C-alpha positions in Angstrom: 0.0 0.0 0.0 2.8 2.4 0.8 4.3 1.8 -2.5 1.1 2.8 -4.3 0.8 6.0 -2.3 4.4 6.9 -2.9 4.0 6.4 -6.6 0.8 8.3 -6.7 2.4 11.3 -4.9 5.4 11.3 -7.2 3.1 11.2 -10.2 1.1 14.3 -9.2 4.3 16.4 -9.0 3.5 17.7 -12.5 0.3 19.3 -11.3 2.3 21.6 -8.9 5.0 22.8 -11.3 5.0 26.6 -11.5 4.0 26.8 -15.2 1.0 24.4 -14.6 -0.2 26.4 -11.6 0.0 29.6 -13.6 -2.1 28.1 -16.4 -4.7 26.8 -14.0 -5.1 30.3 -12.4 -6.0 31.7 -15.8 -9.0 29.4 -16.2 -12.4 30.3 -14.7 -13.5 28.5 -11.5 -15.2 25.2 -11.9 -18.1 24.0 -9.7 -18.6 27.4 -8.3 -15.5 27.5 -6.1 -12.9 30.2 -6.8 -9.4 28.9 -7.7 -6.6 29.3 -5.2 -3.8 31.6 -6.3 -0.7 29.6 -7.2 1.4 31.1 -4.5 -1.2 30.3 -1.9 -1.5 26.7 -3.1 2.3 26.3 -3.2 2.6 27.8 0.3 0.1 25.3 1.7 1.9 22.5 0.0 5.2 23.6 1.4 3.7 23.7 4.9 2.4 20.2 4.5 5.7 18.9 3.1 7.7 20.6 6.0 5.5 18.9 8.5 5.9 15.5 6.8 9.7 16.1 6.4 10.1 15.8 10.2 8.8 12.3 10.2 10.9 9.3 11.4 9.8 7.3 8.3 12.6 7.4 5.7 10.3 6.6 2.8 8.1 9.6 3.7 11.1 11.9 3.8 12.2 10.5 0.4 8.8 11.2 -1.1 8.9 14.8 0.4 12.4 15.3 -1.1 11.4 14.1 -4.5 8.2 16.2 -4.5 10.2 19.3 -3.5 12.8 18.7 -6.2 10.2 18.4 -8.9 7.8 21.1 -7.8 9.8 24.1 -6.7 12.2 26.2 -8.7 15.9 26.4 -7.7 15.3 30.1 -6.7 12.7 29.1 -4.1 14.6 29.5 -0.8 12.4 27.6 1.7 12.4 24.5 -0.5 16.1 24.7 -1.0 16.5 24.9 2.8 14.6 21.7 3.2 16.7 20.0 0.6 19.8 21.2 2.3 18.6 19.7 5.6 17.7 16.5 3.7 21.3 16.2 2.4 22.4 15.5 6.0 19.8 12.7 6.3 21.5 9.3 6.6 
């Protein structure tokens, strides 16, 4: 089960890339709910990833690292900081 969850999370990385979020913000809201601004959605995702990064489970930390690598740009300081902390993970 964990393997399936890990693979699913790694496959949705594409949906959170900056260029994809920018395109989704241009489209009108669906189902009557206003879309979240890309920076708000990315901020919420980073908060969730930061919380999960502190887990004792090495597979969970691996998924968080892969998600951060694929989602945030190299100029995004908070995500780079998490990756720097992850480099000390043994």
